[in-house]
N, CA, C and O atoms as CSV, one atom per row, in Angstrom:
chain,resi,resn,atom,element,x,y,z
A,1,MET,N,N,-12.340,-80.661,-192.509
A,1,MET,CA,C,-12.917,-80.734,-193.829
A,1,MET,C,C,-12.992,-82.180,-194.266
A,1,MET,O,O,-12.136,-82.996,-193.927
A,2,ALA,N,N,-13.998,-82.472,-194.999
A,2,ALA,CA,C,-14.205,-83.837,-195.451
A,2,ALA,C,C,-14.530,-83.841,-196.926
A,2,ALA,O,O,-14.974,-82.837,-197.483
A,3,LYS,N,N,-14.309,-84.962,-197.541
A,3,LYS,CA,C,-14.641,-85.113,-198.959
A,3,LYS,C,C,-16.144,-85.232,-199.111
A,3,LYS,O,O,-16.791,-86.026,-198.428
A,4,GLY,N,N,-16.685,-84.441,-200.005
A,4,GLY,CA,C,-18.102,-84.515,-200.320
A,4,GLY,C,C,-18.267,-85.193,-201.662
A,4,GLY,O,O,-17.301,-85.715,-202.220
A,5,SER,N,N,-19.475,-85.191,-202.184
A,5,SER,CA,C,-19.700,-85.799,-203.489
A,5,SER,C,C,-18.970,-84.993,-204.549
A,5,SER,O,O,-18.841,-83.774,-204.431
A,6,GLY,N,N,-18.503,-85.654,-205.559
A,6,GLY,CA,C,-17.786,-84.992,-206.628
A,6,GLY,C,C,-16.335,-84.709,-206.290
A,6,GLY,O,O,-15.651,-84.023,-207.050
A,7,GLY,N,N,-15.849,-85.222,-205.165
A,7,GLY,CA,C,-14.451,-85.045,-204.810
A,7,GLY,C,C,-14.120,-83.666,-204.270
A,7,GLY,O,O,-12.950,-83.372,-204.022
A,8,LYS,N,N,-15.117,-82.811,-204.082
A,8,LYS,CA,C,-14.876,-81.469,-203.585
A,8,LYS,C,C,-14.733,-81.502,-202.066
A,8,LYS,O,O,-15.481,-82.199,-201.381
A,9,THR,N,N,-13.779,-80.754,-201.551
A,9,THR,CA,C,-13.606,-80.678,-200.112
A,9,THR,C,C,-14.695,-79.794,-199.544
A,9,THR,O,O,-14.897,-78.677,-200.020
A,10,GLY,N,N,-15.404,-80.279,-198.528
A,10,GLY,CA,C,-16.483,-79.512,-197.930
A,10,GLY,C,C,-16.134,-79.084,-196.524
A,10,GLY,O,O,-15.306,-79.711,-195.862
A,11,TYR,N,N,-16.760,-78.025,-196.072
A,11,TYR,CA,C,-16.528,-77.506,-194.736
A,11,TYR,C,C,-17.624,-78.029,-193.819
A,11,TYR,O,O,-18.805,-77.947,-194.154
A,12,HIS,N,N,-17.243,-78.563,-192.673
A,12,HIS,CA,C,-18.232,-79.107,-191.751
A,12,HIS,C,C,-17.899,-78.715,-190.316
A,12,HIS,O,O,-16.801,-78.984,-189.830
A,13,HIS,N,N,-18.843,-78.084,-189.649
A,13,HIS,CA,C,-18.821,-77.812,-188.214
A,13,HIS,C,C,-17.455,-77.413,-187.672
A,13,HIS,O,O,-16.620,-78.263,-187.363
A,14,GLY,N,N,-17.252,-76.159,-187.566
A,14,GLY,CA,C,-16.009,-75.673,-186.997
A,14,GLY,C,C,-15.978,-74.163,-187.085
A,14,GLY,O,O,-17.020,-73.508,-187.063
A,15,ASP,N,N,-14.813,-73.629,-187.182
A,15,ASP,CA,C,-14.618,-72.191,-187.216
A,15,ASP,C,C,-14.452,-71.743,-188.662
A,15,ASP,O,O,-13.334,-71.683,-189.174
A,16,LEU,N,N,-15.552,-71.433,-189.312
A,16,LEU,CA,C,-15.525,-71.068,-190.727
A,16,LEU,C,C,-14.690,-69.822,-190.963
A,16,LEU,O,O,-13.950,-69.755,-191.944
A,17,ARG,N,N,-14.792,-68.843,-190.092
A,17,ARG,CA,C,-14.018,-67.608,-190.272
A,17,ARG,C,C,-12.525,-67.919,-190.363
A,17,ARG,O,O,-11.847,-67.444,-191.275
A,18,ASN,N,N,-12.012,-68.710,-189.428
A,18,ASN,CA,C,-10.586,-69.045,-189.460
A,18,ASN,C,C,-10.231,-69.927,-190.642
A,18,ASN,O,O,-9.133,-69.813,-191.187
A,19,ALA,N,N,-11.135,-70.800,-191.047
A,19,ALA,CA,C,-10.885,-71.626,-192.232
A,19,ALA,C,C,-10.772,-70.747,-193.473
A,19,ALA,O,O,-9.912,-70.978,-194.323
A,20,LEU,N,N,-11.631,-69.745,-193.580
A,20,LEU,CA,C,-11.573,-68.825,-194.716
A,20,LEU,C,C,-10.294,-67.994,-194.691
A,20,LEU,O,O,-9.679,-67.765,-195.732
A,21,ILE,N,N,-9.897,-67.547,-193.511
A,21,ILE,CA,C,-8.647,-66.793,-193.397
A,21,ILE,C,C,-7.477,-67.680,-193.796
A,21,ILE,O,O,-6.580,-67.233,-194.511
A,22,GLY,N,N,-7.474,-68.934,-193.345
A,22,GLY,CA,C,-6.410,-69.864,-193.727
A,22,GLY,C,C,-6.335,-70.062,-195.229
A,22,GLY,O,O,-5.246,-70.077,-195.804
A,23,ALA,N,N,-7.487,-70.214,-195.865
A,23,ALA,CA,C,-7.513,-70.369,-197.324
A,23,ALA,C,C,-7.015,-69.099,-197.999
A,23,ALA,O,O,-6.306,-69.169,-199.003
A,24,ALA,N,N,-7.377,-67.943,-197.459
A,24,ALA,CA,C,-6.929,-66.673,-198.027
A,24,ALA,C,C,-5.427,-66.486,-197.842
A,24,ALA,O,O,-4.764,-65.923,-198.713
A,25,VAL,N,N,-4.882,-66.950,-196.720
A,25,VAL,CA,C,-3.431,-66.902,-196.521
A,25,VAL,C,C,-2.743,-67.759,-197.579
A,25,VAL,O,O,-1.726,-67.351,-198.141
A,26,GLU,N,N,-3.288,-68.940,-197.853
A,26,GLU,CA,C,-2.727,-69.792,-198.911
A,26,GLU,C,C,-2.739,-69.063,-200.250
A,26,GLU,O,O,-1.779,-69.153,-201.015
A,27,LEU,N,N,-3.812,-68.348,-200.534
A,27,LEU,CA,C,-3.894,-67.577,-201.774
A,27,LEU,C,C,-2.806,-66.508,-201.813
A,27,LEU,O,O,-2.172,-66.305,-202.848
A,28,ALA,N,N,-2.588,-65.825,-200.692
A,28,ALA,CA,C,-1.542,-64.805,-200.623
A,28,ALA,C,C,-0.169,-65.421,-200.834
A,28,ALA,O,O,0.670,-64.849,-201.531
A,29,VAL,N,N,0.065,-66.580,-200.237
A,29,VAL,CA,C,1.346,-67.276,-200.412
A,29,VAL,C,C,1.564,-67.590,-201.890
A,29,VAL,O,O,2.673,-67.444,-202.405
A,30,GLU,N,N,0.507,-68.020,-202.564
A,30,GLU,CA,C,0.602,-68.411,-203.970
A,30,GLU,C,C,0.803,-67.232,-204.911
A,30,GLU,O,O,1.496,-67.361,-205.921
A,31,GLY,N,N,0.207,-66.079,-204.595
A,31,GLY,CA,C,0.274,-65.007,-205.581
A,31,GLY,C,C,0.182,-63.600,-205.052
A,31,GLY,O,O,-0.055,-62.670,-205.824
A,32,GLY,N,N,0.360,-63.413,-203.765
A,32,GLY,CA,C,0.327,-62.066,-203.223
A,32,GLY,C,C,-1.079,-61.557,-202.992
A,32,GLY,O,O,-2.049,-62.307,-203.103
A,33,PRO,N,N,-1.187,-60.269,-202.668
A,33,PRO,CA,C,-2.484,-59.706,-202.293
A,33,PRO,C,C,-3.514,-59.733,-203.419
A,33,PRO,O,O,-4.718,-59.755,-203.159
A,34,GLU,N,N,-3.055,-59.732,-204.650
A,34,GLU,CA,C,-3.984,-59.768,-205.783
A,34,GLU,C,C,-4.778,-61.073,-205.831
A,34,GLU,O,O,-5.888,-61.105,-206.363
A,35,ARG,N,N,-4.224,-62.131,-205.287
A,35,ARG,CA,C,-4.892,-63.444,-205.293
A,35,ARG,C,C,-5.894,-63.617,-204.161
A,35,ARG,O,O,-6.696,-64.551,-204.187
A,36,VAL,N,N,-5.864,-62.740,-203.175
A,36,VAL,CA,C,-6.754,-62.872,-202.017
A,36,VAL,C,C,-8.154,-62.402,-202.419
A,36,VAL,O,O,-8.434,-61.205,-202.487
A,37,VAL,N,N,-9.011,-63.369,-202.679
A,37,VAL,CA,C,-10.382,-63.104,-203.115
A,37,VAL,C,C,-11.310,-63.960,-202.254
A,37,VAL,O,O,-11.110,-65.167,-202.120
A,38,LEU,N,N,-12.314,-63.329,-201.680
A,38,LEU,CA,C,-13.218,-64.037,-200.771
A,38,LEU,C,C,-13.934,-65.194,-201.455
A,38,LEU,O,O,-14.111,-66.252,-200.852
A,39,ARG,N,N,-14.345,-65.008,-202.696
A,39,ARG,CA,C,-15.033,-66.086,-203.424
A,39,ARG,C,C,-14.123,-67.310,-203.577
A,39,ARG,O,O,-14.570,-68.445,-203.414
A,40,GLU,N,N,-12.850,-67.072,-203.890
A,40,GLU,CA,C,-11.924,-68.197,-204.065
A,40,GLU,C,C,-11.636,-68.872,-202.730
A,40,GLU,O,O,-11.534,-70.097,-202.669
A,41,ALA,N,N,-11.503,-68.097,-201.668
A,41,ALA,CA,C,-11.303,-68.693,-200.340
A,41,ALA,C,C,-12.505,-69.563,-199.985
A,41,ALA,O,O,-12.344,-70.664,-199.457
A,42,ALA,N,N,-13.706,-69.072,-200.275
A,42,ALA,CA,C,-14.924,-69.846,-200.003
A,42,ALA,C,C,-14.933,-71.133,-200.816
A,42,ALA,O,O,-15.277,-72.195,-200.299
A,43,ARG,N,N,-14.554,-71.039,-202.088
A,43,ARG,CA,C,-14.518,-72.230,-202.939
A,43,ARG,C,C,-13.547,-73.259,-202.370
A,43,ARG,O,O,-13.855,-74.450,-202.326
A,44,ARG,N,N,-12.380,-72.804,-201.938
A,44,ARG,CA,C,-11.375,-73.730,-201.400
A,44,ARG,C,C,-11.839,-74.404,-200.115
A,44,ARG,O,O,-11.506,-75.561,-199.857
A,45,VAL,N,N,-12.599,-73.686,-199.322
A,45,VAL,CA,C,-13.098,-74.250,-198.070
A,45,VAL,C,C,-14.320,-75.124,-198.325
A,45,VAL,O,O,-14.653,-75.992,-197.518
A,46,GLY,N,N,-14.983,-74.888,-199.452
A,46,GLY,CA,C,-16.138,-75.702,-199.807
A,46,GLY,C,C,-17.466,-75.133,-199.355
A,46,GLY,O,O,-18.418,-75.875,-199.112
A,47,VAL,N,N,-17.529,-73.803,-199.240
A,47,VAL,CA,C,-18.783,-73.154,-198.866
A,47,VAL,C,C,-19.159,-72.131,-199.931
A,47,VAL,O,O,-18.350,-71.783,-200.791
A,48,SER,N,N,-20.380,-71.664,-199.860
A,48,SER,CA,C,-20.837,-70.663,-200.821
A,48,SER,C,C,-20.259,-69.295,-200.468
A,48,SER,O,O,-19.951,-69.031,-199.306
A,49,PRO,N,N,-20.112,-68.427,-201.464
A,49,PRO,CA,C,-19.675,-67.060,-201.165
A,49,PRO,C,C,-20.603,-66.361,-200.173
A,49,PRO,O,O,-20.156,-65.548,-199.364
A,50,THR,N,N,-21.882,-66.679,-200.239
A,50,THR,CA,C,-22.838,-66.086,-199.299
A,50,THR,C,C,-22.476,-66.451,-197.863
A,50,THR,O,O,-22.528,-65.604,-196.972
A,51,ALA,N,N,-22.114,-67.698,-197.642
A,51,ALA,CA,C,-21.703,-68.126,-196.297
A,51,ALA,C,C,-20.452,-67.374,-195.861
A,51,ALA,O,O,-20.326,-66.993,-194.697
A,52,ALA,N,N,-19.531,-67.163,-196.790
A,52,ALA,CA,C,-18.294,-66.447,-196.468
A,52,ALA,C,C,-18.580,-64.998,-196.089
A,52,ALA,O,O,-17.971,-64.463,-195.163
A,53,TYR,N,N,-19.499,-64.370,-196.801
A,53,TYR,CA,C,-19.812,-62.964,-196.527
A,53,TYR,C,C,-20.526,-62.774,-195.189
A,53,TYR,O,O,-20.672,-61.641,-194.732
A,54,ARG,N,N,-20.963,-63.833,-194.567
A,54,ARG,CA,C,-21.530,-63.715,-193.221
A,54,ARG,C,C,-20.430,-63.459,-192.189
A,54,ARG,O,O,-20.704,-63.006,-191.077
A,55,HIS,N,N,-19.191,-63.751,-192.564
A,55,HIS,CA,C,-18.068,-63.626,-191.635
A,55,HIS,C,C,-17.167,-62.437,-191.922
A,55,HIS,O,O,-16.332,-62.083,-191.089
A,56,PHE,N,N,-17.319,-61.816,-193.081
A,56,PHE,CA,C,-16.492,-60.674,-193.475
A,56,PHE,C,C,-17.378,-59.633,-194.136
A,56,PHE,O,O,-18.292,-59.968,-194.890
A,57,SER,N,N,-17.104,-58.386,-193.852
A,57,SER,CA,C,-17.918,-57.325,-194.448
A,57,SER,C,C,-17.554,-57.086,-195.905
A,57,SER,O,O,-18.289,-56.419,-196.633
A,58,GLY,N,N,-16.437,-57.624,-196.325
A,58,GLY,CA,C,-16.027,-57.472,-197.715
A,58,GLY,C,C,-14.576,-57.867,-197.899
A,58,GLY,O,O,-13.936,-58.395,-196.990
A,59,HIS,N,N,-14.073,-57.601,-199.090
A,59,HIS,CA,C,-12.703,-57.962,-199.445
A,59,HIS,C,C,-11.685,-57.308,-198.517
A,59,HIS,O,O,-10.729,-57.954,-198.087
A,60,GLY,N,N,-11.887,-56.028,-198.208
A,60,GLY,CA,C,-10.943,-55.325,-197.341
A,60,GLY,C,C,-10.831,-55.960,-195.970
A,60,GLY,O,O,-9.740,-56.035,-195.405
A,61,ASP,N,N,-11.937,-56.411,-195.436
A,61,ASP,CA,C,-11.955,-57.068,-194.125
A,61,ASP,C,C,-11.119,-58.348,-194.159
A,61,ASP,O,O,-10.308,-58.586,-193.265
A,62,LEU,N,N,-11.317,-59.163,-195.180
A,62,LEU,CA,C,-10.532,-60.397,-195.320
A,62,LEU,C,C,-9.057,-60.074,-195.509
A,62,LEU,O,O,-8.197,-60.715,-194.905
A,63,LEU,N,N,-8.762,-59.084,-196.341
A,63,LEU,CA,C,-7.368,-58.723,-196.596
A,63,LEU,C,C,-6.678,-58.238,-195.328
A,63,LEU,O,O,-5.501,-58.529,-195.115
A,64,TRP,N,N,-7.398,-57.498,-194.479
A,64,TRP,CA,C,-6.823,-57.080,-193.197
A,64,TRP,C,C,-6.433,-58.294,-192.356
A,64,TRP,O,O,-5.377,-58.301,-191.723
A,65,GLN,N,N,-7.276,-59.309,-192.351
A,65,GLN,CA,C,-6.988,-60.517,-191.575
A,65,GLN,C,C,-5.761,-61.245,-192.113
A,65,GLN,O,O,-4.940,-61.746,-191.344
A,66,VAL,N,N,-5.641,-61.299,-193.435
A,66,VAL,CA,C,-4.484,-61.958,-194.047
A,66,VAL,C,C,-3.219,-61.149,-193.768
A,66,VAL,O,O,-2.164,-61.722,-193.496
A,67,LYS,N,N,-3.318,-59.827,-193.834
A,67,LYS,CA,C,-2.179,-58.970,-193.484
A,67,LYS,C,C,-1.699,-59.282,-192.068
A,67,LYS,O,O,-0.501,-59.432,-191.824
A,68,ALA,N,N,-2.645,-59.376,-191.148
A,68,ALA,CA,C,-2.286,-59.652,-189.752
A,68,ALA,C,C,-1.585,-60.999,-189.623
A,68,ALA,O,O,-0.592,-61.114,-188.903
A,69,ARG,N,N,-2.092,-62.018,-190.313
A,69,ARG,CA,C,-1.444,-63.339,-190.261
A,69,ARG,C,C,-0.042,-63.274,-190.861
A,69,ARG,O,O,0.889,-63.892,-190.344
A,70,GLY,N,N,0.106,-62.528,-191.949
A,70,GLY,CA,C,1.422,-62.376,-192.565
A,70,GLY,C,C,2.398,-61.677,-191.637
A,70,GLY,O,O,3.557,-62.078,-191.536
A,71,GLN,N,N,1.938,-60.637,-190.961
A,71,GLN,CA,C,2.803,-59.923,-190.030
A,71,GLN,C,C,3.156,-60.790,-188.826
A,71,GLN,O,O,4.266,-60.701,-188.300
A,72,GLN,N,N,2.223,-61.624,-188.392
A,72,GLN,CA,C,2.521,-62.560,-187.299
A,72,GLN,C,C,3.580,-63.567,-187.737
A,72,GLN,O,O,4.485,-63.897,-186.971
A,73,ALA,N,N,3.465,-64.052,-188.969
A,73,ALA,CA,C,4.455,-65.006,-189.483
A,73,ALA,C,C,5.826,-64.345,-189.583
A,73,ALA,O,O,6.840,-64.971,-189.272
A,74,LEU,N,N,5.863,-63.091,-190.013
A,74,LEU,CA,C,7.123,-62.349,-190.077
A,74,LEU,C,C,7.735,-62.232,-188.685
A,74,LEU,O,O,8.939,-62.426,-188.519
A,75,ALA,N,N,6.922,-61.917,-187.694
A,75,ALA,CA,C,7.414,-61.799,-186.320
A,75,ALA,C,C,8.024,-63.108,-185.836
A,75,ALA,O,O,9.032,-63.099,-185.129
A,76,VAL,N,N,7.424,-64.229,-186.208
A,76,VAL,CA,C,7.961,-65.540,-185.818
A,76,VAL,C,C,9.349,-65.735,-186.421
A,76,VAL,O,O,10.260,-66.196,-185.733
A,77,PHE,N,N,9.521,-65.394,-187.687
A,77,PHE,CA,C,10.832,-65.529,-188.329
A,77,PHE,C,C,11.872,-64.682,-187.600
A,77,PHE,O,O,12.993,-65.135,-187.369
A,78,MET,N,N,11.503,-63.454,-187.240
A,78,MET,CA,C,12.452,-62.574,-186.560
A,78,MET,C,C,12.781,-63.096,-185.163
A,78,MET,O,O,13.938,-63.061,-184.745
A,79,LEU,N,N,11.774,-63.577,-184.443
A,79,LEU,CA,C,12.021,-64.118,-183.102
A,79,LEU,C,C,12.900,-65.363,-183.148
A,79,LEU,O,O,13.788,-65.538,-182.314
A,80,GLU,N,N,12.647,-66.225,-184.129
A,80,GLU,CA,C,13.483,-67.423,-184.265
A,80,GLU,C,C,14.936,-67.037,-184.517
A,80,GLU,O,O,15.847,-67.661,-183.974
A,81,ALA,N,N,15.154,-66.021,-185.329
A,81,ALA,CA,C,16.519,-65.578,-185.618
A,81,ALA,C,C,17.184,-65.011,-184.367
A,81,ALA,O,O,18.366,-65.261,-184.131
A,82,VAL,N,N,16.446,-64.259,-183.571
A,82,VAL,CA,C,16.995,-63.680,-182.342
A,82,VAL,C,C,17.343,-64.775,-181.342
A,82,VAL,O,O,18.346,-64.675,-180.636
A,83,ARG,N,N,16.534,-65.805,-181.279
A,83,ARG,CA,C,16.789,-66.894,-180.325
A,83,ARG,C,C,18.090,-67.633,-180.623
A,83,ARG,O,O,18.640,-68.300,-179.746
A,84,GLU,N,N,18.577,-67.521,-181.838
A,84,GLU,CA,C,19.828,-68.185,-182.204
A,84,GLU,C,C,21.056,-67.414,-181.721
A,84,GLU,O,O,22.167,-67.942,-181.757
A,85,VAL,N,N,20.871,-66.179,-181.274
A,85,VAL,CA,C,21.995,-65.371,-180.792
A,85,VAL,C,C,22.325,-65.811,-179.368
A,85,VAL,O,O,21.475,-65.726,-178.481
A,86,PRO,N,N,23.547,-66.278,-179.146
A,86,PRO,CA,C,23.908,-66.722,-177.792
A,86,PRO,C,C,24.099,-65.523,-176.858
A,86,PRO,O,O,24.417,-64.424,-177.311
A,87,PRO,N,N,23.907,-65.738,-175.571
A,87,PRO,CA,C,24.185,-64.659,-174.611
A,87,PRO,C,C,25.669,-64.289,-174.676
A,87,PRO,O,O,26.532,-65.160,-174.792
A,88,LEU,N,N,25.947,-63.015,-174.602
A,88,LEU,CA,C,27.328,-62.538,-174.661
A,88,LEU,C,C,27.636,-61.712,-173.418
A,88,LEU,O,O,26.736,-61.107,-172.835
A,89,PRO,N,N,28.903,-61.684,-173.010
A,89,PRO,CA,C,29.259,-60.898,-171.826
A,89,PRO,C,C,29.086,-59.392,-172.053
A,89,PRO,O,O,28.803,-58.649,-171.113
A,90,ASP,N,N,29.255,-58.948,-173.291
A,90,ASP,CA,C,29.112,-57.521,-173.603
A,90,ASP,C,C,27.679,-57.253,-174.074
A,90,ASP,O,O,27.309,-57.677,-175.170
A,91,PRO,N,N,26.867,-56.561,-173.271
A,91,PRO,CA,C,25.475,-56.320,-173.654
A,91,PRO,C,C,25.341,-55.519,-174.949
A,91,PRO,O,O,24.385,-55.717,-175.700
A,92,GLY,N,N,26.275,-54.631,-175.214
A,92,GLY,CA,C,26.228,-53.851,-176.453
A,92,GLY,C,C,26.414,-54.730,-177.672
A,92,GLY,O,O,25.692,-54.596,-178.659
A,93,GLU,N,N,27.386,-55.632,-177.602
A,93,GLU,CA,C,27.625,-56.551,-178.716
A,93,GLU,C,C,26.435,-57.503,-178.894
A,93,GLU,O,O,26.036,-57.812,-180.017
A,94,GLU,N,N,25.884,-57.957,-177.776
A,94,GLU,CA,C,24.720,-58.842,-177.867
A,94,GLU,C,C,23.543,-58.116,-178.526
A,94,GLU,O,O,22.840,-58.693,-179.356
A,95,ALA,N,N,23.333,-56.855,-178.157
A,95,ALA,CA,C,22.245,-56.074,-178.759
A,95,ALA,C,C,22.462,-55.914,-180.261
A,95,ALA,O,O,21.518,-56.031,-181.042
A,96,GLU,N,N,23.710,-55.646,-180.667
A,96,GLU,CA,C,24.012,-55.508,-182.100
A,96,GLU,C,C,23.725,-56.807,-182.845
A,96,GLU,O,O,23.151,-56.794,-183.934
A,97,ARG,N,N,24.126,-57.915,-182.256
A,97,ARG,CA,C,23.890,-59.214,-182.906
A,97,ARG,C,C,22.398,-59.544,-182.978
A,97,ARG,O,O,21.927,-60.120,-183.959
A,98,ARG,N,N,21.668,-59.174,-181.937
A,98,ARG,CA,C,20.220,-59.412,-181.955
A,98,ARG,C,C,19.544,-58.560,-183.036
A,98,ARG,O,O,18.658,-59.031,-183.748
A,99,LEU,N,N,19.972,-57.316,-183.145
A,99,LEU,CA,C,19.404,-56.447,-184.172
A,99,LEU,C,C,19.717,-56.990,-185.568
A,99,LEU,O,O,18.850,-56.996,-186.441
A,100,ALA,N,N,20.938,-57.439,-185.774
A,100,ALA,CA,C,21.306,-58.033,-187.066
A,100,ALA,C,C,20.476,-59.290,-187.331
A,100,ALA,O,O,20.064,-59.537,-188.464
A,101,ALA,N,N,20.232,-60.081,-186.288
A,101,ALA,CA,C,19.426,-61.298,-186.442
A,101,ALA,C,C,17.993,-60.951,-186.830
A,101,ALA,O,O,17.388,-61.633,-187.658
A,102,ILE,N,N,17.453,-59.899,-186.237
A,102,ILE,CA,C,16.099,-59.463,-186.605
A,102,ILE,C,C,16.058,-59.136,-188.091
A,102,ILE,O,O,15.127,-59.528,-188.794
A,103,GLY,N,N,17.066,-58.420,-188.564
A,103,GLY,CA,C,17.135,-58.086,-189.988
A,103,GLY,C,C,17.225,-59.321,-190.862
A,103,GLY,O,O,16.574,-59.400,-191.904
A,104,ARG,N,N,18.030,-60.287,-190.441
A,104,ARG,CA,C,18.142,-61.537,-191.216
A,104,ARG,C,C,16.813,-62.285,-191.245
A,104,ARG,O,O,16.418,-62.814,-192.284
A,105,GLY,N,N,16.125,-62.329,-190.111
A,105,GLY,CA,C,14.821,-62.990,-190.066
A,105,GLY,C,C,13.820,-62.307,-190.975
A,105,GLY,O,O,13.028,-62.968,-191.647
A,106,TYR,N,N,13.854,-60.987,-190.996
A,106,TYR,CA,C,12.953,-60.198,-191.845
A,106,TYR,C,C,13.213,-60.514,-193.316
A,106,TYR,O,O,12.286,-60.800,-194.075
A,107,VAL,N,N,14.473,-60.459,-193.704
A,107,VAL,CA,C,14.830,-60.716,-195.104
A,107,VAL,C,C,14.523,-62.164,-195.474
A,107,VAL,O,O,14.021,-62.427,-196.567
A,108,ARG,N,N,14.816,-63.097,-194.588
A,108,ARG,CA,C,14.529,-64.507,-194.871
A,108,ARG,C,C,13.035,-64.719,-195.121
A,108,ARG,O,O,12.650,-65.430,-196.049
A,109,PHE,N,N,12.201,-64.101,-194.290
A,109,PHE,CA,C,10.760,-64.219,-194.494
A,109,PHE,C,C,10.368,-63.669,-195.861
A,109,PHE,O,O,9.610,-64.304,-196.594
A,110,ALA,N,N,10.878,-62.497,-196.204
A,110,ALA,CA,C,10.526,-61.868,-197.485
A,110,ALA,C,C,10.965,-62.720,-198.668
A,110,ALA,O,O,10.236,-62.837,-199.653
A,111,VAL,N,N,12.147,-63.312,-198.580
A,111,VAL,CA,C,12.669,-64.138,-199.677
A,111,VAL,C,C,11.904,-65.453,-199.783
A,111,VAL,O,O,11.580,-65.892,-200.887
A,112,GLU,N,N,11.613,-66.083,-198.654
A,112,GLU,CA,C,10.954,-67.390,-198.657
A,112,GLU,C,C,9.437,-67.305,-198.851
A,112,GLU,O,O,8.809,-68.292,-199.234
A,113,ASN,N,N,8.852,-66.149,-198.594
A,113,ASN,CA,C,7.394,-65.983,-198.667
A,113,ASN,C,C,7.029,-64.680,-199.377
A,113,ASN,O,O,6.364,-63.830,-198.784
A,114,PRO,N,N,7.443,-64.504,-200.618
A,114,PRO,CA,C,7.237,-63.198,-201.266
A,114,PRO,C,C,5.772,-62.780,-201.375
A,114,PRO,O,O,5.455,-61.604,-201.192
A,115,GLY,N,N,4.886,-63.709,-201.667
A,115,GLY,CA,C,3.472,-63.352,-201.789
A,115,GLY,C,C,2.872,-62.920,-200.471
A,115,GLY,O,O,2.154,-61.923,-200.407
A,116,LEU,N,N,3.162,-63.667,-199.414
A,116,LEU,CA,C,2.633,-63.321,-198.095
A,116,LEU,C,C,3.285,-62.038,-197.584
A,116,LEU,O,O,2.631,-61.228,-196.927
A,117,TYR,N,N,4.569,-61.852,-197.882
A,117,TYR,CA,C,5.267,-60.625,-197.488
A,117,TYR,C,C,4.606,-59.407,-198.139
A,117,TYR,O,O,4.322,-58.414,-197.470
A,118,ARG,N,N,4.366,-59.493,-199.447
A,118,ARG,CA,C,3.724,-58.374,-200.151
A,118,ARG,C,C,2.335,-58.102,-199.582
A,118,ARG,O,O,1.913,-56.950,-199.480
A,119,THR,N,N,1.636,-59.156,-199.216
A,119,THR,CA,C,0.298,-58.995,-198.644
A,119,THR,C,C,0.376,-58.369,-197.255
A,119,THR,O,O,-0.446,-57.520,-196.908
A,120,ALA,N,N,1.353,-58.780,-196.466
A,120,ALA,CA,C,1.495,-58.270,-195.101
A,120,ALA,C,C,1.693,-56.759,-195.076
A,120,ALA,O,O,1.332,-56.096,-194.103
A,121,PHE,N,N,2.266,-56.219,-196.146
A,121,PHE,CA,C,2.545,-54.787,-196.173
A,121,PHE,C,C,1.759,-54.042,-197.246
A,121,PHE,O,O,2.087,-52.909,-197.598
A,122,ARG,N,N,0.732,-54.684,-197.753
A,122,ARG,CA,C,-0.142,-54.053,-198.747
A,122,ARG,C,C,-0.947,-52.949,-198.075
A,122,ARG,O,O,-1.524,-53.158,-197.008
A,123,ARG,N,N,-0.985,-51.797,-198.686
A,123,ARG,CA,C,-1.788,-50.689,-198.166
A,123,ARG,C,C,-3.250,-50.936,-198.523
A,123,ARG,O,O,-3.580,-51.229,-199.673
A,124,ILE,N,N,-4.112,-50.815,-197.532
A,124,ILE,CA,C,-5.549,-50.935,-197.755
A,124,ILE,C,C,-6.160,-49.592,-197.374
A,124,ILE,O,O,-6.120,-49.205,-196.206
A,125,PRO,N,N,-6.722,-48.879,-198.341
A,125,PRO,CA,C,-7.319,-47.583,-198.007
A,125,PRO,C,C,-8.400,-47.729,-196.937
A,125,PRO,O,O,-9.153,-48.703,-196.929
A,126,ALA,N,N,-8.465,-46.764,-196.048
A,126,ALA,CA,C,-9.439,-46.813,-194.949
A,126,ALA,C,C,-10.870,-46.842,-195.458
A,126,ALA,O,O,-11.762,-47.347,-194.776
A,127,ASP,N,N,-11.099,-46.302,-196.654
A,127,ASP,CA,C,-12.459,-46.273,-197.182
A,127,ASP,C,C,-12.759,-47.449,-198.107
A,127,ASP,O,O,-13.799,-47.470,-198.766
A,128,ALA,N,N,-11.847,-48.438,-198.162
A,128,ALA,CA,C,-12.086,-49.621,-198.996
A,128,ALA,C,C,-13.247,-50.415,-198.411
A,128,ALA,O,O,-13.391,-50.494,-197.191
A,129,PRO,N,N,-14.080,-51.005,-199.274
A,129,PRO,CA,C,-15.189,-51.813,-198.757
A,129,PRO,C,C,-14.677,-52.911,-197.828
A,129,PRO,O,O,-13.816,-53.705,-198.206
A,130,GLY,N,N,-15.204,-52.945,-196.638
A,130,GLY,CA,C,-14.826,-53.977,-195.688
A,130,GLY,C,C,-13.581,-53.665,-194.893
A,130,GLY,O,O,-13.167,-54.469,-194.058
A,131,ALA,N,N,-12.969,-52.507,-195.133
A,131,ALA,CA,C,-11.731,-52.174,-194.408
A,131,ALA,C,C,-12.042,-51.650,-193.030
A,131,ALA,O,O,-11.128,-51.318,-192.275
């Protein structure tokens, strides 16, 4: 992205779909699923809403993508927590510690990223536009 006239950030030659998803993830981080709006993501990337709608069938489609990114981020937190568990001679004890670590990673993600967490688990009806 580059600065255009008027100080607005503009989108230039690249992967617009992923740029829009990234902007929508930022919106989710800031305020949860209610903040994920295709028009606002387009504004942040510096393109028209019409350009954004070429990449998504609607709000539900974008929200599904943000949900997936949120769930991927949650998985990273859980994996990082599991990696901190040292190998133990007792496989049962090691399994218990790994399971506890997964829980800690899950809770840490939810506490540190409440908006993205809520978005990651937001129910989207199958008949929602763009779902």
